[in-house]
C-alpha positions as CSV (number, residue, x, y, z in Angstrom):
1,M,57.5,117.2,26.8
2,I,59.1,113.9,25.3
3,Q,62.6,114.3,23.9
4,N,63.4,112.6,20.3
5,P,60.2,110.8,20.7
6,G,61.5,108.9,17.4
7,S,59.1,108.2,14.4
8,K,55.8,106.9,16.4
9,R,52.0,106.8,15.7
10,L,49.3,108.3,17.7
11,L,46.0,106.9,16.9
12,I,42.8,108.8,18.1
13,L,39.2,108.0,18.0
14,H,36.9,110.4,19.0
15,A,33.0,111.6,18.3
16,G,32.4,113.1,15.5
17,S,31.5,116.4,17.2
18,L,34.5,116.9,18.2
19,S,36.4,116.9,14.9
20,G,36.9,120.6,14.7
21,A,38.5,121.0,17.8
22,F,40.8,117.9,17.7
23,S,42.0,118.8,13.9
24,E,43.3,121.7,15.3
25,L,45.1,119.9,18.5
26,N,46.5,117.5,15.8
27,R,48.2,120.5,14.0
28,E,49.8,122.0,17.1
29,F,50.7,118.4,18.6
30,Q,52.7,118.0,15.3
31,R,54.3,121.5,15.4
32,L,55.5,120.0,18.6
33,Y,56.6,116.5,17.5
34,P,56.9,117.1,13.7
35,A,58.1,113.1,13.4
36,I,54.8,111.9,15.0
37,E,52.2,110.1,12.7
38,I,48.5,111.1,13.9
39,S,45.7,108.8,12.9
40,D,42.8,110.5,13.6
41,E,39.1,108.8,13.3
42,P,35.8,110.2,14.2
43,G,32.5,108.2,14.6
44,G,29.8,107.1,16.6
45,S,31.1,107.0,20.6
46,A,28.9,104.0,21.6
47,S,30.2,102.4,18.1
48,L,34.0,103.4,19.2
49,V,33.7,102.1,22.4
50,R,32.2,98.5,21.4
51,D,35.2,98.6,18.8
52,V,38.0,99.2,21.3
53,I,36.6,96.7,23.7
54,K,36.8,94.2,20.6
55,G,40.3,94.9,20.1
56,K,40.5,97.9,17.7
57,T,43.8,99.7,18.5
58,C,43.8,103.3,19.6
59,S,46.0,105.4,21.6
60,I,43.3,107.9,22.7
61,L,39.3,107.4,22.8
62,A,37.2,110.3,23.3
63,S,33.4,110.0,23.9
64,A,30.6,112.5,23.3
65,D,29.2,110.9,26.6
66,Y,31.4,110.2,29.2
67,N,29.3,107.6,30.6
68,L,29.8,104.9,27.9
69,I,33.6,104.8,28.9
70,V,32.3,104.4,32.7
71,K,29.7,101.8,31.8
72,M,31.3,99.9,29.3
73,M,34.9,100.2,29.8
74,L,35.4,100.9,33.7
75,P,37.1,98.9,35.5
76,D,37.6,96.0,33.0
77,Y,39.4,97.7,29.8
78,A,40.2,101.3,31.2
79,D,40.9,102.6,35.0
80,W,39.8,105.8,34.6
81,C,37.8,108.6,32.4
82,I,38.1,112.3,32.3
83,L,35.6,114.7,31.7
84,F,36.6,117.5,29.8
85,A,33.8,119.7,28.1
86,A,30.0,120.1,28.1
87,N,27.4,121.0,25.7
88,Q,23.6,121.5,25.4
89,M,21.2,120.2,22.3
90,V,19.9,122.8,20.0
91,L,16.9,122.3,17.3
92,R,19.1,123.0,13.9
93,Y,17.6,123.3,10.5
94,S,18.1,125.3,7.3
95,N,15.9,127.7,4.7
96,E,15.2,124.4,3.1
97,S,13.8,123.0,5.8
98,P,9.6,123.2,5.8
99,Y,8.3,125.9,7.9
100,A,11.6,127.5,8.3
101,A,10.1,130.9,8.1
102,Q,7.4,130.2,10.5
103,I,9.3,128.2,13.6
104,N,9.8,129.4,16.7
105,D,11.0,128.2,20.2
106,R,7.3,128.1,21.1
107,N,5.9,126.3,18.1
108,W,8.5,123.9,17.0
109,P,6.7,120.8,18.6
110,D,3.7,121.3,16.5
111,I,6.0,122.0,13.4
112,L,7.7,118.5,14.0
113,Q,4.4,117.1,13.8
114,K,3.5,118.2,10.4
115,D,3.2,115.8,7.5
116,E,6.2,117.1,5.6
117,V,8.5,117.4,8.0
118,F,11.3,115.2,9.3
119,L,13.3,114.8,12.3
120,W,16.9,113.2,11.4
121,H,19.2,112.0,14.2
122,P,22.0,109.3,14.3
123,D,21.5,105.7,15.1
124,A,20.7,105.9,18.6
125,D,22.4,102.3,19.2
126,G,26.1,103.6,18.0
127,D,25.8,107.7,19.0
128,P,25.1,109.9,21.7
129,G,23.9,112.2,19.4
130,G,21.3,109.8,18.6
131,Y,19.8,108.8,21.8
132,R,20.2,112.2,23.2
133,A,17.6,113.2,20.4
134,L,15.2,110.7,21.3
135,M,15.8,111.7,25.2
136,V,14.9,115.2,24.0
137,L,11.9,114.2,22.5
138,Q,10.7,112.2,25.7
139,L,11.2,115.1,27.8
140,A,9.8,117.5,25.4
141,E,6.6,115.6,25.7
142,K,6.5,116.0,29.5
143,Y,7.5,120.0,29.1
144,F,5.1,120.9,26.5
145,K,2.4,118.6,27.9
146,V,2.2,117.0,24.5
147,P,0.6,113.3,25.0
148,G,2.0,110.7,22.5
149,F,4.6,113.4,20.9
150,Y,7.5,111.2,21.1
151,Q,6.2,108.2,19.5
152,K,4.3,109.9,17.1
153,I,7.6,111.5,15.9
154,M,9.4,108.1,16.3
155,D,6.5,106.3,14.3
156,S,6.0,109.0,11.1
157,H,8.7,111.5,11.4
158,S,12.0,110.1,12.8
159,K,14.5,109.5,9.9
160,I,18.2,107.6,10.8
161,L,21.1,110.0,9.4
162,D,24.1,108.2,7.8
163,R,26.7,109.7,5.5
164,S,24.5,108.8,2.6
165,H,21.9,111.3,3.7
166,F,23.8,114.1,4.6
167,Q,22.2,116.1,1.6
168,D,18.7,115.0,2.5
169,S,18.9,116.0,6.1
170,K,19.1,119.6,5.1
171,S,15.6,119.8,4.1
172,G,14.5,118.5,7.5
173,Y,15.3,119.2,11.2
174,M,18.0,117.6,13.5
175,F,18.9,117.5,17.4
176,S,22.2,118.6,17.8
177,Y,24.9,119.6,20.0
178,G,25.6,123.4,20.6
179,I,25.0,126.6,18.2
180,P,26.3,126.1,14.4
181,P,29.4,127.9,13.5
182,A,28.8,131.3,11.7
183,G,28.7,130.8,7.7
184,S,27.4,127.3,8.2
185,G,24.2,128.5,6.6
186,M,22.1,126.6,9.6
187,K,19.8,128.2,11.8
188,Y,18.9,126.9,15.1
189,I,16.3,127.3,17.9
190,L,17.5,127.2,21.7
191,L,15.5,124.8,23.8
192,P,14.5,125.1,27.5
193,D,17.1,123.9,30.1
194,E,14.5,121.4,31.4
195,I,14.9,119.4,28.1
196,N,18.5,120.8,26.6
197,L,20.3,118.4,28.6
198,S,22.6,121.0,29.9
199,N,21.8,122.3,33.2
200,S,22.8,120.2,36.2
201,R,20.1,122.0,38.4
202,Y,17.4,119.5,36.4
203,K,19.2,116.3,36.5
204,D,16.4,114.5,38.0
205,Y,14.4,115.7,35.6
206,Y,16.6,114.8,32.6
207,A,16.8,111.2,34.2
208,Q,13.1,110.6,33.1
209,A,13.9,110.0,29.7
210,V,15.4,106.6,29.2
211,V,16.8,104.8,26.1
212,M,18.5,101.5,25.7
213,I,21.1,100.6,23.4
214,S,23.3,97.4,22.7
215,G,26.0,96.4,24.9
216,V,29.0,94.6,24.1
217,K,28.1,90.9,24.1
218,D,25.6,89.6,21.9
219,G,22.1,90.1,23.5
220,E,23.3,92.3,26.2
221,S,21.6,96.0,26.6
222,I,22.7,98.9,28.7
223,T,19.8,101.2,30.3
224,L,20.8,105.2,29.8
225,H,19.2,107.8,31.6
226,G,19.3,111.3,30.7
227,E,21.7,113.8,32.2
228,P,23.6,116.8,31.3
229,I,26.0,116.3,28.3
230,L,29.6,115.8,29.0
231,F,32.3,114.6,27.0
232,G,35.1,112.0,28.2
233,V,38.3,110.9,27.4
234,T,40.7,108.0,28.4
235,I,43.6,106.4,27.5
236,H,42.8,102.5,27.8
237,R,44.7,99.8,29.2
238,S,45.9,98.5,25.7
239,S,46.5,102.1,24.3
240,V,49.4,102.1,22.1
241,N,52.2,104.5,22.5
242,Q,50.7,105.7,26.0
243,A,53.5,108.3,26.4
244,L,52.5,110.4,23.7
245,A,48.7,110.0,24.3
246,V,49.6,111.4,27.9
247,E,51.4,114.5,26.3
248,W,48.3,114.7,23.6
249,L,46.0,115.2,26.8
250,H,47.7,117.2,28.5
251,L,47.3,119.7,25.1
252,L,43.3,119.0,25.3
253,L,43.5,119.6,29.2
254,S,45.7,122.7,29.1
255,A,44.8,126.4,28.0
256,T,45.7,125.3,24.6
257,G,42.6,123.1,24.4
258,V,40.3,125.7,25.6
259,T,39.9,127.9,22.3
260,P,39.7,124.8,20.0
261,L,36.7,123.5,21.9
262,E,34.9,127.1,22.1
263,K,35.0,127.6,18.4
264,I,32.8,124.2,17.5
265,G,30.4,125.0,20.5
266,M,31.9,123.2,23.6
267,K,32.0,124.5,27.0
268,P,35.4,123.5,28.3
269,L,35.3,122.2,31.8
270,K,37.6,122.1,34.6
271,P,38.3,118.4,34.1
272,V,36.8,115.8,36.5
273,V,38.1,112.3,37.0
274,I,35.8,109.0,37.3
275,G,37.5,105.9,38.5
276,K,41.1,105.3,40.1
277,S,42.8,108.5,40.2
278,G,45.8,106.8,41.4
279,K,45.9,105.4,37.9
280,V,46.1,108.8,36.1
281,P,49.2,109.5,34.6
282,E,51.0,111.9,36.9
283,K,51.6,114.8,34.2
284,L,47.7,114.9,33.7
285,Q,46.7,114.7,37.3
286,K,47.0,118.6,38.1
287,Y,44.2,119.2,36.0
288,F,41.5,117.4,37.6
289,K,39.5,117.1,41.2
290,L,38.1,113.5,42.2
291,I,34.4,113.0,42.4
292,T,34.3,109.3,42.8
């Protein structure tokens, strides 16, 4: 623990899906460091990574897809990425969704193709939740053997989700992370392991799904293949208040971080580092094992 850190600001950029867990960890961190001001900004992970590369200030960057940090930031902008949580994709809906009383784990591909049904998803270019939804559709076409399923959904049933359409989306369907919390009013369908992007046993099968997103430079693109969902975090080279950032990550990776992650449906992992292990701050090194 830092002694007398003074009045400083910790700037955390993170995937929107981590908001609940990170809010709880922020409260605990401020209990330990009452003089610290925490600025917490959620967003689409791909957009956040691009913003940081282009100069946006932050102390900690946590992505819903560790690959965005690895492919876009290592080795030029960051030295390492720590994988700290896993998840799965589920199909969420509500009582307002068409055919809510009929849909089940066998007929949902048929339901999604009906004329009055819409599938909402974040913009794939800015948010892993968006491109993973497209990957699930691609894998579902293969798994359920429905030729043209992916293209039909994209052409006639796909709708981009943004802040102005959250209310509209409640009357549709959406692939999203994990089981909705109790009391949310949301229903869900569990997907087969072959398409839910959760099981390392199917990593080669997942890799059949392919989505391209924009890179950092104009005209640049990055090809992403389906793989098990793993969240990653880094302290990039230009991070502000790095000593405080290390203390916050220590909280996240410790036993204290387990419960907040589990509450939002995440599966905490024994942390794994990708990149230059020797560059990881000493206080954090006890938490991981090197895989590359």
